[in-house]
N, C-alpha and C positions, 0 to 999 in steps of 0.2 A: 503493499498499499505506499503512499504519500507520505507516511507519516516516517516511514526508516522504519517498523517492525515489522516482523513476521507473523504471519495471524497461526500459519503451519509450516513445517517445514519437514523435511528428508535431509540427508545427508548424509558424510565419511568423513569423519573426526581427523584423519590425516590424511592424505597422498596418497598411501595403499590401498585405500575402502578398509581395513581392517577392523575399522569401528561401522557399523551401518546405528546413525541417532536418528527420532523423530521427535517433533515440540507444537508446541502449541502459544501462542502467545509470547513470541517469541523465547520460553523454555524448552530447554531439553526435556519430553514426559517418560520416553524408549530409548536404552539401545541395548542394540545384539554386538557385544565383542567380540575382542581373537577367537577366541573360544567359543562362540557358538552359544554361549549365557544371558539370554532376557533379563536383562536390569530392568525392572521400575521403580521408578524413585533416586536410582545414583547413578552413577557415574562407574562405580565399580562395584567386585563381587566381595561380602564374603562369604569368610569360611566357618559354619559352624564345625566344633570337635575337630577340628585343621581339612573340613571336607566342604569344597565351594559349590552350590546351588547350579542347578540348570538355567531357574527362573528364580527371583529374588525381588521382591519384591519391601520395598524399604517408604517409611516417613512418619512424622511427625505428630498424626494424630489417629482417627479411627479410620476419617475416610477416606486416607491415604493407603492405608495394608489391611482394608475390609478386602475378603473377595466373598461375593458374592454366587450360590446357583442358586436361581432362579426361575420355574417353570408355572408359561402360564395355561399350560395343556386341564381342556374341559375333560377328566378323567382321575382316577384313581390312586396313578405313580405321584411320583414325586422328585428331584433331582435326584442324580448320585455323581458321587465320587468313587472310583475304580481306582484300584489298586490291581496289580496282577503281575504274577510272576511264574517264569519257567527259566527252567533248569538247561544252560551254554544257548536252548536253539528254540526256534518256538514249540510252543507244545511238548518240549521235553520234558517228563518225568518229575515231580517235583518227591522230595525225600523227606519219611517221618523228622519234626523239628526244624526246617527250615524254616524260614519269617516269609510272609508274602507282602507284608506292610506293615510299616509304623506310622505310627504318632510323636515327633516330640517336642519337649520344651527343653529351651536354654536359657539360659539367664547372667544378666553379664556381675558378675562378682568383686568388679575393683579392677579387675586385674585383663579378663577376656570374657567371649560369650563361648566357653567351649567346654562348661561344666551342663549337663543334661539334669534337670528336675527333675524330671517325670516321662512316661515313657507309656503306650499303649500299644501292645502289638498284636498281629494276627499270625497264626502258625498253624502248619499241617500239624494236626494231631492220628498220626496216624498213619495205615503206607495206604496209599492213591494208590487209585486202580482208574480204568476207562468209568469214567462219570460218578466216578467218589471222589469229593477233595474232605476229609475229616478233619476240622478247625478247633483251634482255639485263642480266644483274646487273653492276652496276659496283662495285667496293668501293674505300674513299677515307680515306686516312688524315692528319690535319694536322699537317707537318713542327713541326718545334719554330722558337720565335722566328718563328712567322707566325698566322695567323686567318682561314685558306683550305685546308678539306680540298685535296688533291687525288686524283687516281686513282691508282691504283697497281696496279689488278688489271682484269680483265673479259675477262668468261664471254659471246662475242657469242650469236647463232640459230642460229649453224653450229658450235656446240659447240666455236671455238676459244676457247685461253686466251692473253691477251694479262697479260704481268709487266709494268709498266712500258714498254705497247705499248699504242695505242686503235684499234689497227684488227690483230689478230693475222692473219697468213698462216696459221697451219698446228695443228697441235692445241694446241700448245706455243712461244710465241713471247716 
């Protein structure tokens, strides 16, 4: 426009085209860096527990760090977040105790953000076979004065719940 500000833009941040940026209001909003990471609200990737993420959203308000899945179809189904896992190649059989997916929470401890406070994990709970995937969910929290999450509760493939018990023998153990 005539004021010299860009209302929206697409650009490369260096001559080699190693970073692709998207912006509005003369401000960069999204970046794909040279490693293929998608960064929203930041220009550099933060590693948590030493591992960088392929997608990172960073901001200083709820509206800048909130992710919504909003389904507006007239039926009984809701939004879905999918975690999938195979061994080596597509459809390669998983094994007992394989982790299928996790949600992890990290907090700043004054030095870094490498310490996990809690984990919810979905794991294989038995021997998978064709059209059969036995699963369990585990809940872990990190005790005070330690850095390692400890399993506190699990729901196994039989529906048994163990609190402080990794091999529940009944509905609630």
